[in-house]
N, C-alpha and C positions, 0 to 999 in steps of 0.2 A: 567794873563791878561784876561780881560773880554770884548771882542769886538764881536758883532754879526752883520751880514748884511743879510737882507732878501729882496726878491722881490716878490710881490704878489698884489692882488686886494682887495680894501676896500669892506667889506661886508655890510656896512651901511654908511649913510651920517654922517660925523663928526659933533659932537655937542660940542661946547665950553661951559664949565661951570666954575664958580669961586668958589674957596675954601672959607671958612669963613674968611681967611686972604687976600682975594681978589687976589689970585694967579690963573692964567689961567691954565686950564686943559682940555685935550681931551683924552678919552679912546676909543680905536678902536680895532676891530678884523680884521686881514689880512688873506686872504685865500692864502696859499702857496702850489702850486702843487708839489707833489713828483716827482723825476726824473724817477722812474721805475713804470711799470704797475704791478697791483696785479694779482692774479691767474685767474681772469675773464678777464684780458686784459684791465682793466680800470686804469686810474691814480687817486690815492687818493689825498686828500689835508689835510694839517694841518692848523688849525685855531689858529693863534698866537695872544695873547692879547698884546696890545701895549699901552704905555702911553706917551703923549707929555706934556711938561710943559712950562709955560711962553710965551714969544713972539713966540717961535716955534709953540706952540699950537694954538695961535691966527692966525698965517699965514696959518697953515695947515687947520684949519677950514674954512678959506676963499677960498682957492684955490683947495682943494681936494674934490672930489665928490664920491658918491657911485659907485663902479665898477672901479674906477681909478686904473691904474697900477702905483705902487710906489716902490721905493727902499728906505729901511730904514736902518739906522746904529744906534747902541746903545749898551746898556749893558743889559744882562739878570739879572733880579732881582727876588727874591722870597720874599713872605710875608705871614704871617698867620693871621687868625682872627677866632673868634668863632661866628657861625651863631645863629639865633634865637632859634634853637633847641639844643643849647649847643654842637654842633658838631664843632670840630676844622677843619678848611679849610685851604688849602695852595694854593697859586696862584703863577704861574710863568709868568712873562711878560717881554717884551722888553721895556726898558726906552729909548726912542728915543732921540738921540743927533743931528741927521742930517737926512734929507730926500730929495729925488728928485722925481718929477713927471715925469714919463717916457712916457707920451703921449702928443701930441700937443693939443692945444685948439680946433682945428678943429675935431680931432678924438673924443675928449670928447663931443663936441657939436653934432656930428653925432650920437654917442651912446645915448645921452640924448633924441634925437628926435625919436629913435627907441623904441621898446617895452622894458620893464624892463628886466635886465639880471637876470637869476637865478644863484645859487651858482656854478653850473657846468660850466657855461659860463665864470665866473670870473676867472677861473683857467687857468694858462698859459700852453701851449704846448712848447716844446723845440724850435720850429720854431718861436714862438712869442717873445722870449727874444730879447731885444734890442742890444745885443752884440754877 
């Protein structure tokens, strides 16, 4: 069984692209804060690559904004490719099948009217979780 669920913040504005066969695609990175603090007392984050396809990608690109808190559900997939230096590369990503925006429109609007968030601010504390 391959089911993964993550909650985190978007590190960039989603950009919708079309494949040569006109299929909609969004590739995003999500900052997910770890539960425990490191030796220096700071919480580290993992940056998870995600992929949205089809109508899901189109909707996500319209409604999600940089810094938004999102819950994602999908499958972990791996793929390999050879880069321009003939090095074999491997990518692990979450292929999203469902998502929820976890902030209200008013919270998003308030955040957009303030200064831009840096990566540290996009990461959730345990108190910030919606459940």
